[in-house]
C-alpha positions, 0 to 999 in steps of 0.5 A: 500500500502506498504511504501517499494520500492517494485516491487508491489509498482512500478507497481501500481505507473505504473498504476496510472500514465496512467490516470494521468493529470500530468504525469510529476510529476508521473514520478518524483515521480517514479524517486524519489523513485526507481532512482539510478546511477549505472554500469550495467554489463550483461554477456553472455557465446558465443556459449552456445545455440550451446552447449546445442544443441550438448551435452544436457540440462544436460550440460547446467545445469553443465555449469550454475553451474560452471559459479556460482562457478567461478564468484560469489566469483569474483563478491563479490570480487568486491562489485557487486550485482547480480540482474538476472541470466538467463540461462548463462546471468548475470545482475550485479550492481556496485557503481563504474564503475572502480569496475564493469570494474576490475570485468569484467577482473578478470572474464575474467582472470578467464575464461582464467585460467580454460580453460587452457588444455580444449577442445574447446568446454569445455572452458568458453567464456565470453562476457561482456557489461558494462553500466553506468547512471541513472536506476529505480532500483527495489530492487534486483529484476530488473532494467530498463534504457537506459544504462541497455538496451544498456549494454545487447546489448553490452554483450548479442548481440555485444560482441564476446568471450574474449570481454569487451565492454562499452558504452560512458556513462560508458567510461566517468566515467573512469580515463582518460588515465587509460584504453585502449579503442577503438572505436567500429563500430557497429550501434546497440550501437552507440559510443560504446568502446571496452576495450583492 
């Protein structure tokens, strides 16, 4: 067995946990090896599926390339780590929540810049969900945790174009009064807030 915190070692521990008498002990081992506290960002492009249906797969791939070229420098500037890129969605991690929020705001600003003068059907319409808390991080391959799930739900399902939505756990990490937040009345993520 590898002594690195690899994906294979992670799943081996999960498999061993199934038959263990001391499941709590296994849980602690897994958290000790893979546990971390991070800010999580999920992004999604609004209207993306409709655009693929209307304009085809090549248009889809061009949009993916444009998103990469547009957002990767912004993420790097804010010390983000790209964990996954799936279609039009990004999963990013940040050590500091304030950096994650600044990155989300900069990404939205970049979208506004490139959208100037574009036809509505060609605009990049970014949706962002942010969470913060304990996660299980399997290298740069994947992450798991309640805040990961909540940020994903906010970014991919709840947020509309141009919105940045945050979990209560994320909001609690921000400097009080530094950002304008309003409650979001959506039962899918109780307590979520919209960044104004």
